[in-house]
N, C-alpha and C positions, 0 to 999 in steps of 0.2 A: 518433584519439579515443578507442578501446579501451584504448589505454596509462594515457591519464589516468585513466581510472574506476576500472583495478585498482590503480592508484599510491595514489590519493586515499583508497581504501576499506580500506587494510590493517590487519587487525587487526578489523574487525567485518564484514567481506564474506565472503560463500561464495556459490558458484555451484554450481546444483542443477538437477534437471530439475523439469518441472510436478512431480511426485508427491512432490517436497521430497529427493530421494537425493543425495548427494553424487558426481559423475561429472566423468570428463574429456569428456563427449560435446558438450558445447558448441562445443568446436574442431573435433571431427569434423562436427558439425552445419553448421558455419561452410563448412568444406570441401566439403561436398555441395552447399551452396547454391552456391558460387562456383563450382563444376563445372557445376551447371545455368544457371547467370545466365551463364556464359560461353559456353556451348553455344547458348543462346536468342540472346546477343549476335552468334553466329557464322551465326547462321540454320540451325545443326544440328536444331535445333526453331524451326520457324518459328511466327509469330504466327497462330493458330488449328489448329496442328497437336497430335498426342498426343504426349508425353514417353513413354519404357519403362516399364512397370509398375515399382513400387517392387523386388520381388523380383529384377529385370532389373538395377536400377541398383545393388542391393546387391553381386550377384554380379561386377558389373564392376568396381565402385571397393573389394572385400574390404569390405565395412563392414556392421553389422548391417542387418538389414531395419527393425528400432525407430528409426535412426539416420536412415536415409533418409526414413522416414517423417515424421519429426517436420521435418526439413529441406523436406521437400514442404510439410506444414502451414504452416510459416511462409511460404512461398511463396502460399499458396493464401491466408492471410491479408492480405496484403500486397497480392493482386489480381494479382500477376504469371503466377500459375496458376489452374485451375478446375476442378474434380471435377466430373464428370458421372455420375450413378449408373447402373453397371452399362455403363459406357461407357470411362472411365478417365477421364487428369488431361490438360488441354489447355493449352497456350499463351495466356495471355488479354491481355497486354500485353508491351512490351520495351521496355528501358532500357539504351541502350549505356553500356560501364564509364565513357567521360570525362564520359558525363553525370550517374553518380552520383558521381563523385569529385569535380567542379566544382560540384554544386550547394549544397553548404552554403557553400563559400566565394564563391558568389555571392549569398549572401542576407545582407541587414542585419537582418533580424527572422525569428524562429522565432516563429510563433504555434501556443501551445498551448491547446485548448478543456479547459477542468477542468470535467468532471460532477460536478457536487455533488448531495445529496440535496434535495428540496424537499418542501415542505406549504404550497401555496397562493401561496407567495411565497421569494424568494430569503432565507435566513435570514441575520441578522448575521455578519458574520465573527469567527470564535473566534478563539482563539490560537494552535490546531491549525493552522487555515488560515493563518492571516499567516505562520505560520514556514515552512510548505511553499511558500509564494510566494514569500516571501527565500529560499529554497534553489533556487525553481526558476529567477529572476531574477538570480541571483548573476553578478556579471560575472565574465568568462572573457576573458583574453588572446585577441586575433584570433580570437576567435569572434562569431558575431551576437548582439545582444541577444536577449532573450526578452519576448514578450508573454502575457499570460495572461487567457484571456475564460472569464467564466462560462458555464456550457451548464446542460442541464436535461434528466433522463429523462423529464419528465411531460409527457404526450400534450397536455396543455393549454396546452402552450407552441409548440407545433407552428405554424407559419403565416410569414408574409413577412418576420419580425423576425429569424428564424433563430437564435432560443435555445434550440430543442430541437438536441440533440447531432446526431440526423440531418441538420437542415437544413445546420448548418455543414458538414457533410461534404459536401452536395450541392452548397452554393454555393461550396465550398472556401475558405472564410473562416479555417480552421485547417490546418496542416501536421502536428500533432501530436494526437491525442486520449488524455486524461490521466483514466483512472475511478477515482473514489472511491467509486462507488455499487455496490454487489454483487447488488442485487435487482433487476437490470433487465431488461427486457423480453429474451427469448431472440433471438427473431427479428430484433430490433432491432440487438443487439448483431451477429448474424450480417450483416446489412446492412452495419454498421460496417465490420467485419473485411474483408470483401468490398470495400470501397470501393478499397483500397491505400493509404488513409493507416493509418502505423501506429499500431497502439492499445497503449497502457500501461497496468496497472492496477497502483495505490498503496494499502497498507493492511494487512490483516491476512489476507485470503482472498481467491481468484481465484476468479470463476465457474467456469473451466474450464481442463483444461491446452492447454500449448502457446501461451501468451500471454505477453508481457513483463511481467515483475512485480515490483516492488518493495517486499518486505514486513520488518514489525517483529513480532517474535517476542513478541508478548503475553504470551502463556502463561507462556511461560519467565520473563519479568520478574514477573510477578505471583508465581510459585514462589518466585524470590528474595527478593521484597517480604515475602508471608506468612510465610517460615523467619525472616527477620528479625524480625519482631513476635513470633512463639512465643520467640524467643532473647532477647527483653526481658522476657519475662514475659507479655504476652497470652496471655487462655485462650479470649475467644470474639471472633473477628473478624468484623464486620460489613459487608456491601458495600454501597455505595451505588451503584446500575447507572444508567445513562440508559434503555434500552428493553429489555423482556423478549422475550429470542429474537433480539437483537442478535447480528451476529456479535462484537462488542465485549464483550458480555456471558458469550457463550462463552466466548471466550477468558481473561476472570477466572475465570471457574467452575472450567475445565479447571486452569489454575494453581493455583487454591486446593485444588482435591481433591488433586491432585500433591503439594502440602505438607503438607494434611493424612493423606495413604495413609501418609508416614514416620511419623508419630506415631499410626497406628492410629485414626485420628479419621475422623468422617463428616462430610459436607458438610450441613447445618442449613438447608435453606430458610427458616426463619423469620427468619434472621439476613441476609436480603436485603430490599435495598428498590429499587423502581423508581420514576424518574422519569418517564418515558414521555414525553421531552423538554419538559417543565414545570418549570422551575426554581424556578416558584412553589412546587413543591411540596417543597423539599428539607425546609425545618423539620418538616414532618409525618413526612417519611421519617426523619430525625433522630432523632424524638422516638421512634418504633417499632423504630428499631433499638438506642437506649439502653433502651428498655422489656424488650426481647429478651434485655438485660445485657451487649451490646457492649462491649468495654473497647478495640477499636481500630476505627475507621472506614474502610476502604479508598474512596476516591472515584475515578471514571472517569477524572476531570481535575482538574490542580491548579484550575480555575476553581470547581468546586463545592466542593472542598476549603478552600478558602480561604473560602468562604461556611460552610461547616459549623463552621471554626475561630473565626469570628468569632459565629456563634449561641452555641457551648460558653463563647466569653468573657461573652456577655451572660447567661448561665445561670448564670456563676462555676463551671464543672467545669473543674477543674484539667487542664489538657494540658502533658506527657503523662504527671500522676502518677495521674488518673483514666480518661482515655480517651486515647490514643495515635490521630493523624491521617496519612493518607498520601494523596498523588494521583496524577497521573499527566501527562508532558509538560514537566515541568521548565518549566513558564511563569508561576508563582507568584514574583514578586520584590516586590511591595507591593500594600497595600491603599491606597494614596493616602497614608498619613500616616509606615509604618514597613514595615522589612523584615518579610517573613513565612519565618519559619524552619520550612518545609515539606518533609518526609520525602517523594520522590517518586521516578516512575522517567522517566528521561529516554530519551526516544524518538528522539534525533536525529532531528528531524523537519526541519531544515535540509538535513542530508546525505542525508537521501531525497530532499528535493526536487533537490537537485545530483546524485544519481545520475540521477533521472528526466531532468532536463536533459541528462546526458551521454550517454545512451540515446538520446533524441530527435535528438541531433545525429548519433550512430553510426548510427543507422538512417538519417538524412538521406543522410549522406554516401554511404555503401553502398546507397541504394536501397532497403533492406529491414531489418525488424527482427528481429533474433534472439530467438525465443523462449525466453528467459532467467527464470532468478528469482535477486534478489539479496536476502540474508536481513541482517536490521540486529539484532544483538542490545540488548536494553534494559539500560542503566548504573541501579543504584540506588545515588541520592543521600539519605544520611542526613543529616537535621539533627534541629532538637529539639525537634519533634511528634512523632516517634519515635526517639528517641536510639540512641546505641550503647552496647549491655549496659555497664554499670560491674561492674568486678572488686574482689573483696573478698581 
């Protein structure tokens, strides 16, 4: 499985540590993991017995203590090992090599529990989510099908129905837990990690190091987009964001600051509007940005950007002559009657979904999840709403 993963993502994929530093450590981590799993299989370290200290293992294997610590942490995360404060690390459960290799081949369906942000009820499926699921469920020859089950981090969903992600774990109705929510209860996340079911995060940030993570580098993409808008003559870029203080908004602000710093500019907070998850506020938010003199509107997704384009058309505001518009996710194809030529950031959402699926298959096949990070760079797609600069 791992060969398929690295081959598919060539050109847009890099492997990093949890801190984002490029390294060849994942190969060494895998070596330490296999050493420990083999020793457990041979009952050199029997169930309930303590394994050697990280220092001793590092000396035995000729590998840095940090690499050993990362390997041990991944096995703790998967429920193979268990740390006891002041006592050491113990073998919690065993899995033979044959069992690990044959498990995926025997499965017809891999069940992925997808944890979504919820406010009172599951929100309607947006374009980002649709594309992520398309990637997760993309058919792969000689591999199991994928079923996606929506789960909640909200305590209100605990109960016999098993809609909360801890219920699904306890009832073993999922094989993989995919988190898209980062403001999750720390104790509940610890419980999920200790369960032995592989945990993967997908999005912009991970709540802690040492967890498998598929990340889109949104800040770098926004910097690219802002540089383009300045190059076509925009002087005041307005941001139309979803929530104040959210991970997404923070990435946009970081990207804007980087682009503006090149030009000796400071970020003007008066040119940022927040919808606070209420798309009924788009009209008022857009008016406020125009009142602040914005000559470019950058929206946090294409769905909002299309609404902005429609409003500007109603108000007879020339796009891009008077105001340039840009979105993200590359999901705007049509407003129902005509093509929307929207400049946007392509997040490669389907490919992120396929990467998650392959990580899940790999984890099931090897019986463990490697704590690695996969980075996806965003592609700037320039269309008529913020066109290529004209040359004279």
